[in-house]
N, C-alpha and C positions, 0 to 999 in steps of 0.2 A: 356538547359533545367535544371530546378531545381525541385527536388521532396521534399516535406515536409510532416511531420506527427506530430501530437501532441496528447498526452493522458493525462487525468486528474488524479491527485493524489487523495487519498481517506483518509477519517477518518473512523476508525472502531467504531461502536456504541455498538455492543454486540456480544458475542460469540467468541471473539478473542482467537486464539490458538487452537480451535477445528478443524481447517483446517490442522493441522500439523500431519504428519504421525509419529508413527503408530496409533495415536488416531482415526483419521478420517477413517482409513482402518478398524479398529476393531469395532468402535461404530457408525460411521457416525458423521460428524461435521455440525454445523449450525452457520452462521455468518450474521449479518446485518451490512452493510456498506453503505457509501454514498460518491460520488465524489464531490470535491470542486474546486473552481476557482483558483487552482494552477496546473501547467502543466509541463510535460517533453516534449521536442521537439527534432526532428531529421530532418536534412536536408542532402540530397544526391545530389551531383553535379558530374555527370559522367565526367571522364577524358579520354584522349587519349594517355597518356604518359607511360602507364604500371605501374602506381603507385597507392598505396592505402594510403590515408592520413586520419588519425583519429584525431578528435579534440573534446575534452571535455571542452567546454568553462567555465562551472561553476567550474571545477576542475583545470583549468589552465594547461591542459596537451595536448600535440600534439605528434603524432607518424607518421612517414613516412616510408612506407614499399614498397618493390617490390611486384607487384601483383602476387598472387599465389592462388592455390586452397584451401589451408589450412593455416591459420595463427597460429603461436605458442602461446599457452596459457601459459603465464609466469608472470601474475600479473600486466601487463601493459594494461589498457583499455580492460580487458577481456570480458566485456559484449558486446562491439562492435564486437570483434573478434568472440565471441561465436555465435552471430546472423549470421554473415557473413559465418562462417564455416557450420552452419546448412543449410543456404540457398543454398550454393554451393552443399553440399552433397545431399540434398533432391530434388533440383529443376533444377539447371543449369548444374552442372558437368563441369563447366569451370570457369576460373578465371575472375574477374571483376576489373575494374579500376575506382576509384571514390574518392571523398572527402566526408567524413561523419562527420557532426558536430552535437553535442548534447548539450542540456542545460536543467537544472532543476531549477524550481522556488524556491525550498527549499533546505537547506543544506543536504549533505550526512549524513545518520544516523538519520534522523529526525523522523522516525516512521510513515511516510505517504505512504509507499510502493514505495519509490523513485526508487530503482534499477529495480524493476519489471516494473514500469511505463516507465522508459527509454527503457527497453528491448522491451516492446510493441510498443513504438513509433518508434524505429529502425526497428522492424519487419514491422510495417505499412508502413514505407517509402520504404522498399524493395518490399513489396507486390504491392504498387502503381507503382513503377518503372518497375518491371518485369511483372506486370499484372498477379500475381499468383492467382489461384482459391481457396482462403482461406476465410472462413466466420469467424464470431466472435468467436465461440467455437474453431475453428481450430487455430486461432491466439493466443488465451489465452492459449490453451493447449501446443502449440509449445513454447511459451514464458516460460511456466512452465518447459518443458523438457530441454530447453537450460540452464536455471538457475540451476535447481535442479539435473538434470541427467548429462548433458554435462559438466557443470562448477562445479558441486558438491557444490553449495552454499546452506547452510542450510536455511530452511524456509518453509512456508506453501503454500497454493494454492490461497488464496483469492485475492492477489494483482494483479495478471495477469488478472483475470476475471473482477475485478473492473475497471481497466484501460481500458480494451477492451470494456466493455458494457456501463459503465457510469451510473449515476443516483443512486437512492436508490434501493438496491437489497438485498433480502433475499436469501442467497446462501447455498446450501446443498452439502456436500462433502462426497464421498464414495470411496472405494478402486478403483473402475473402472470407476467412472464418477463424474462430477460436474453438478449440476442443478442450473441455475440462474433464480430466480423468481423476475422480476421487480415489484416494488410496485407503485401503482397508489395512490399518496398522494394529498389531496386537497391543492390548492395553499395557502389558509390561514393558513393551518397547517404548510406548509413549511416556510412561513413568520414568524410564531411564533417560530418555531424551530431555525431559523437563528438568531432571536432577542435574544432568551434565551441562546444560546450557545456561549461560549467563546473559541477561539482557541489560546492557549498560547504556545509560544516557550520558552523552558527553557534556551536556550542558550548553551546547552550541547548536543553533539551527542553521539551515542553508537554503538557498533558492535552487531547488532541484531543476527547475526549468532551464536555468542557464547551463548547467552541466549536461542535461539531456540534449539541449540544442547543439552543444559542441559535439556530443556523441553522434547525434543524427547527421551532423555535417561531415564528420569523419566517415560515416558509412556512405553518404552520398558521393564523397570524393573517392570512394573505394580504396581508402588508405589500407594497405595490406596489414599493417600492425593492428589496427582496430578490428578489422574483419576477422583476422586470424584469432584474435583474443576472444571475439564473440563465438567463434566456432568452438573454442576450448571451453567456454562457459556453457554452451549447449551440451557438450560432452559431460561436463561436470554435473548438470542436472540429471542426466541418465544414471551416472554413477551414484549420485546421492539417493535417487529413488531406489535403486537396488540395495544400497547399504541399509536404508531405513526399513524397507520391507522385509529384509532377511536378518535384521538384528546384528549387522556388522559394525558394532559400536566403536571398535578400535580404528575403523577407517574414516569415520565421519569428520573428525578434526582435520585429517590430512586432505580430505576432499574439499573442505572449506578453505584450507590454506592454499590449495591448488587454484581454486577459483579466485581468491583474493589477489594472487599474483597476476592473473590475467585481467581481472576487473580493472585494476589500476592502469592498464594499458589502453583502455577503451577511449578515454578522453582526459584532458587536463582537468585538475580540480577535484577528482574523485577522492584522492587522499591528500594529506598535507602533513606538516611536521608533527603537529599535535597528535593526529590520528595514528601516524606511524609509531610515535613514542608509546601511545596507549597499547597498540597492538604488540609491540616488542616486549613491553612489561608483562602483559598477560601471558605471552608465550614463555618467557623466562620463569614465570611462576607456575607453569604446568599446563596451560592451555595448548592444545595441539593444532588449533586453527580458529579462524573467526572471519568476520567481514563487517563492513559498514552496511547498515540496512538502508535500502533505497538507492538513490542516484549517487550519494556520496557527499563529501564535503563537511559533514557534521551529523547531528542527530543521534540516533541509536546505533550501537554496535552489538554484535552477538559474539560470544566465545564458547567453544566446546572444550569442556574440562573433564576428561575421563577419570574414573576411579574416584578419589576424594580430593582432587586438586582444586575444586571450585572454591574452597575456603581460602587457600593461598592466593588464588587469582583475585578474588574479591578484595583481599587485603592489599594486594599490589596496586589495585585501581584507585584506592583512597587518595593517593597522592595527587591525582589529576583533577580532583574537585567535582567529578561527576556523580552519578547516582546509579546504583544497581537496583533494578526494578523487578519485583517478584511477578511471575506470570504463570498462567496455565494455557495449554493448547485448548482450543474450542472446536466444537464439531458443527455448530449451527451458523449459517450465514445470516443475512438480513432478515429481520422479523418485524412485523407491524401488527398493530391492534388498535381497537377503539375502546374508549370508556365514556 
C-alpha cells in the first residue's frame, strides 16, 4: 500500500504579516491569498522492518532511524519528525514503521509558504493512512501548532490554512480562532487576473524566520511605525477583496503598490537593493504594482500588469537573471489518497 497527499502553495495578495502574533492577537489580522499550481507532496510507504526512513527529495536528504515513539528534533528533517511526533502523541501512542518521501515544486525559502505546505501534506498523508478524524480546520490548526509551538519556528498562521483549504480565501486571524472565508470569483475575473499577474522568481532564497522574528519583536515593542503599517495592510486586504470580487481590475495594481509601501515598514530586511531595483524596473515597464511573496528578503515576487503590459514587464526582468514562472490559480486544497 502507498499513501499520498499533496497540498498547493500560495501567493499572498494582501494583508501579509497581519497573521503574525502578537499583532493578530491584539488587533485581529486579515489576509487575502490564493493557491497556485505548484505543490508539496508526501508519500508514506508502510514498512515491517522496524525502521523509519525519511527522504526529502528536493533537498537531497535521507535519514534512516530505528522506529520509536518520539524522534529527536536536532535540525535534521525536523518538519517530518515534528509531524510524526505529534501524530504518535495525540493519536496512536505507539511507534510506526514507514518510509516518508516529500517533494516541493519550488525552492526552499521561496516565500510561497513552502514549509507549512509540506507540513500540511505530511499531515494529510498520516490522516489518510491512519484514518484520523480530522477536518480542514483541525489539520490546519495542528500544522500550525507543530511548526510554531512544537518546533518553535517563527511565522504566521496563513500558510497552513491556505494549503489545507485551497482557492481564493479572505482569512481573519484572532487570538483564539481563524476564520476562512472562501471567495466566489467569476471565472472571467480569474482568467483576467492570471493573464495580468506575473510570478517572478528572483533566484535568491531567504530565511523568513529571521525577518518574522524581527517583525514580531517590533509588534511586541508596540513600535508605532510597524503597528500602523500592519493596520494599513489589513485595510489593503479588504480593498483587494472588494476589487477582485467586483472586477475592478484597474485598481488591483495600485492596491498592491499601496501594500508594498507599508509592508517594507514592518521590519528590516523585507526589501533590499536588488528587490527594489527589480520592482522599479517592472513599474517602469508598465506594472502598476507588485510585492514580494512571503516574509520578504528574496524568493518570489508578483507583479500586476494591466492591458498588454505583461510582455514589456517580462522583457524588463530578464536583466536580473531570475525566472518568470507560469502558473494557474487552483481551487482545491490538500488532497490525499491510497493506492
